[in-house]
C-alpha positions as CSV (number, residue, x, y, z in Angstrom):
1,M,0.0,0.0,0.0
2,K,2.8,2.4,0.9
3,E,4.7,1.7,-2.3
4,R,1.6,2.3,-4.4
5,Y,0.9,5.5,-2.6
6,Q,4.5,6.7,-3.1
7,D,4.2,5.8,-6.8
8,L,1.0,7.7,-7.2
9,K,2.4,10.6,-5.3
10,M,5.5,10.8,-7.5
11,K,3.3,10.6,-10.6
12,E,1.2,13.4,-9.4
13,C,4.2,15.5,-8.6
14,Q,5.6,15.0,-12.1
15,T,2.3,15.9,-13.6
16,I,2.1,19.1,-11.6
17,L,5.7,20.1,-12.5
18,S,5.2,19.5,-16.2
19,P,4.5,22.7,-18.3
20,E,0.9,21.6,-18.9
21,G,0.5,20.8,-15.3
22,R,1.9,24.2,-14.2
23,Q,-0.5,26.0,-16.5
24,I,-3.5,24.1,-15.2
25,F,-2.4,24.6,-11.6
26,A,-1.9,28.3,-12.2
27,Q,-5.4,28.6,-13.5
28,R,-6.8,27.2,-10.2
29,K,-5.6,30.4,-8.5
30,I,-7.7,32.5,-10.9
31,D,-10.9,30.4,-11.0
32,V,-12.1,30.9,-7.5
33,E,-15.6,29.6,-6.8
34,P,-17.2,32.1,-4.4
35,V,-20.5,30.2,-4.2
36,F,-19.2,27.7,-1.6
37,G,-17.8,30.5,0.5
38,Q,-21.1,32.4,0.4
39,I,-22.9,29.3,1.4
40,K,-20.6,28.7,4.4
41,V,-20.5,32.3,5.6
42,C,-23.9,33.7,4.7
43,L,-26.1,30.6,5.2
44,G,-23.9,29.1,8.0
45,Y,-24.0,25.7,6.2
46,K,-20.9,23.8,7.0
47,R,-21.9,20.1,6.7
48,C,-24.8,17.9,5.5
49,N,-27.3,17.0,8.2
50,L,-28.3,13.7,6.5
51,R,-26.5,10.5,5.4
52,G,-26.6,8.7,2.1
53,K,-26.2,10.0,-1.4
54,R,-29.9,10.6,-2.0
55,Q,-30.4,12.6,1.2
56,V,-27.2,14.6,0.7
57,R,-28.3,15.5,-2.8
58,I,-31.7,16.7,-1.5
59,D,-30.1,18.6,1.3
60,M,-27.5,20.2,-0.9
61,G,-30.2,21.0,-3.5
62,L,-32.2,22.8,-0.9
63,V,-29.2,24.8,0.1
64,L,-28.3,25.7,-3.5
65,I,-32.0,26.7,-4.2
66,T,-31.9,28.9,-1.0
67,N,-28.7,30.5,-2.2
68,N,-30.2,31.2,-5.7
69,F,-33.4,32.7,-4.1
70,L,-31.2,35.0,-2.0
71,K,-29.3,36.1,-5.1
72,Y,-32.5,36.7,-7.0
73,N,-34.1,38.6,-4.1
74,K,-31.0,40.8,-3.8
75,K,-31.0,41.5,-7.6
76,T,-34.7,42.4,-7.7
77,T,-34.6,44.7,-4.7
78,Q,-31.6,46.6,-6.2
79,N,-33.6,47.4,-9.4
């Protein structure tokens, strides 16, 4: 297990250090996804309250719908 882990770790390191890997990794610094930060800070949602894929999808769907409604409400009240 440790040898396989070390092999995968070395392969990943080589991928990141390649020119293409550096370009992709540099792009990650630019493409920030603020939605998750907004959900954590504004809604106070830090973890799912349910277990199982189906329940987590429902729970996350409700959180995302709430976030979209808040954005929509903010947009309509500004106009």
